[in-house]
N, C-alpha and C positions, 0 to 999 in steps of 0.2 A: 868978100869972104869965100865965094865959090872958088876963086883961084887958090886961096889958102887951103881950102878943103882938098882940092885936086893935088896940091903940092904934098900934103901929108899922106894922102892915099898912095901917091907915086912912091914916096919914101918907104911906105910900108911893104912895098914889093921888091925893094933893093936888097939882094941877098948879102952882098959884101958889107953894106952898112949895118944890116941886121947882125951879122956875125961879129962885127966890131963892137956894136952896142951891147950885145948880150954877154960879151966876154970882159967888159971893162967895169971897174968899180963905179965910174961916173955914170955910165948907162944904168947900172943897177940902182944907183942912188936916185936918179931921176924917175925910174919906174915905180919906186916905192909909193908914190902918190896914188897910183891906180892899181897896183898889184900887191897882194897881201904878203908875198914872200916867194922864195923859190921852192919851199917844201910844204908837204901836206900839214905838218904840225903848225906851220905859220898860219895857214888858212883856217884850221880848226880853232886855233886860239882867237882869231878874229871873229869867227862864227859865234863862239861862246860869248864874247864880249857884246856882240850885236844882239844876240838872243836876250842877254841880261837887260838890254835897253828896250826890249819889246819889239825888236826888228827880226823878221825872218831872213833866211839866207839862201842863196843859190851858190854852190861851190863849183868852180870850173878849173879843171887842170888844163892849162894852156897848151895848145899845139894844134897843128893842122897839116893837111897834105902829106901824109906819110907815104913812103915809097915802097914799102914791102909789108908782108903780113906780120912778120915778127914785131915790127914797130906798132902796128895796129893792135896786136894782142897785148903788148905791154901797156898801151894806152888804156885798153879795156880793163886790164888788171888794176890799174890805178883807180879807176872808177868803181870797181868791185870793192876795193879797200875803203874808198870814200863812203860808199853806202853802208858797209859794215860798221864803220866808225860813227856814222850818223845814227844808226840803230842802237849801237852799244851806248853811246853818250846821250841818247834821246834828244838830239839837236832838233831844233825847228829849222830844218834845212832840206833842200833837195839838190840835184846835180844838173849841170848844163854841159852839153858836149857838142862838138862839131863832127859831122859825118866824115869829112875828109881825114880827120884825126883817127877815125875808126876804120879807114880803108875804103872809103867810097870810090876812090879812083882805081882800086884794084879789082881784078876779075873774080868771079865766083861767089859774090854775095857776102864777102867778108864783113862789111860794115853792118849789114842787116842781122847777121847772126850774133855779132857782139852786142849790138844795141838791144836786140830782143832779149838776150840773157840779162842785160842790165835792167830792162823794164820788168822782167819777171822778179828779179831781186828787189827792186824798188816796190813793186806791188805787194810782195810778201812782208815787207817791213813797214808799210804805210808811208813810204816816201814817194818820190816822183822823179822822172827823167825828162828834162827839157832838151829838145833838139834845136840847136841854133840854126838860123838861116844864113847861108853864105852867099857868094855872088850868084847872079842870075843863071849861069850855066847849071847850077845845082838845084834851082828852085823846084822844078817839077819832080825830079827824082826824090828830093827830100820829102815833099808832101806825100808822094805815093808810098814811100817807105814807112813813114809815120802812120799812115792809114792802115797799112797791112799789119803792122805790129799792134796797133791799138785794137784791131778787130778781134784779137785773141784775148778772152777774159782774164787769163792768168798774167797778162802783161799790159793791162789797160792803163797803168799809171805812166802814160807818156803823152807829152804835148809838143807843141811846135812854136816857132817864132815866125811872125809875118811882118812885113815891112811896108809902111804906108807910102813909100816913094815909088813902089812898083804899081803900074797901072792894072795889073792882073789881080791885085790882092783882094779886092772885094769879092770877086767870083771864087777865089780860093777859100776865102773865109766862109762863104755860104756852104761850100761843100764840106768843110771841116766841121762846122757847127751842126750840120745835119747828122754827123756821126758822133756828136758829143765830145769832140776833141778840144782840150783846153789850149788857148792861144795866148802867147805873149806878143803884144803889139808894140813895135818900135818904129822909128822913122826910117832907118837904114843907114849903113855906114860903108857902102861900096860905091865905086864909080860906075854908073850904068849909062848906056846910050839913051837919048831923049825919046826914042820910039817905044821904049819899054818902061821908062821911069820919068816921073815928074821932075823937071829941072828947077822950077821955082820953089823956094821955101814956102811961099804962101799956099801953093797947090798941095805940097806934101802935108802941111799942117791941116788944111781943110779936109783932105782925105783921112788923116788921122782922126779928126774929130768925128767925121761921119762913121768911120769904122768903130770908134770907141762907143758911140751911141748904140750901135747894133750889138756889140759885145755885152754891154751892161744890161741890155734887155733880153739876152739870150737864155737866161736861166742857168748858165754854165759859169764856173769860176774861172776868171781870166786875170791876166796881169797886164797892166798898162805901164810900159817902160818909157819914161820921159823925165827930163829935168826942166822942161819948159813950163814955167809958172803960169803962163796964159792958158795953156792946154789943161794943166792941173785944175785951174780955177773953173774952166768951162766944164770939166768932168764933175767937179763938186756941185756946180749949179744944176747940171743935168740929173745927177743922182738924186739931189734933193727934190727937184721938180717931179721926178718920176717915182719917188718914194722907194728908191733902191737901197736895200740893206747895205750898210758900209762894210759888213763882213763878207759880202758876196763877190768882192773883187779886191785886188791889191794894186798899189802903186809899186813899181819896181825901179830901182836906181842903181847906179854903179858905185862900187867901192871908191871912196876918195872924192866923190863929186857931190856937192850940195848936202853935206852932213847936217847943216842947219835945217834945211827943208825936210830931210828925213825925220828929224826929231820933232819938228813942228807938226807934221802929218800924223805921227803916232799920238801926240798929245791931243790932237783933234778927233781921235777915234778911228782913223783910217788904218788899214793894214798896209804895211810897208815891207818889201823884201829887197835886200841889197845883194847884188851880183858880186861875188868875191872870187877873183881869179888868182891863181898861183902857178908857179912853175918857172923853169929856166927859159922857156921859149915865149918870152913876153913881148918881144919887139913889135910884131904885126898888130897885136891887140893895142899896145900903147899908142902906136901911130894912128890907128883908127879912132882912138879916143880924142886925140888932138884934132883929127879931121872933123869929127862930129861937133866939137865945140872949141873953136880956135882960141877962145878966151883961156882955155886950159894952158895953151902954150905961153901966153903972157904971164900967167901965174907961175909956171915953172921957170921962166926966164928970170923973173924977179927974185925967186928963191935961189936960183943958181948964182946970180950976181951978188946976192947977200953973202 
């Protein structure tokens, strides 16, 4: 499985294959399993349907690594509109973004200005901005940017994603918890060298469980992003043994993956949030979903041959 994971991550970085996939009807059809659609209206419709089923939503306008400020500003404007519509429609929803999509690679603090404005907007309407974690070259800068924005009361509704496969994550988590910053814990979907990331799945899982236990007892509302039923079960057991209020945290899952499990958790009284991506730049996201869970590739192949 590790070879298959590496294969899909490598494919996610191939620009020519990406261009071909995003421009073909077959590629778009395959992506529909994990992507709500190419437009904002598609994502809003999915969010409303999930809300009606008792499931919260995170909306993500797909994109990353912009090359100029105009692109970054356009991405920021999409998120401003998303937040406006969340407020107007009273959706149980927040937004999730990547800093490279907001100009993290550009000089002059472009990304920080855009994200700070979005955090102010989210705070004003009672929503929330989640900053996704990208590859390890961005880890430290992402953490520091979120800490700076969160320190301003008018823009405090901002949180971050941490990845259990990175060896540094526990120390990062302690620093963020000390400042009351909300965390979304996931396993990680990038290819990293062994000196900074756990290579074995068992080690990644063990670290996830240890971090989960600290998050649940922190007194701060966090999200546990996983489809791993063994980890979900251990979370349930830990929460029950420690008398943790089921409304004080949430399970987070990806659109199109384990819908049955999402519905079961809601029926059991747990809070569930589904990450709903949309947009034309879906290819890198799609490939990372296959890398995270190669069984998804088998599912797609069966449907394709049908």
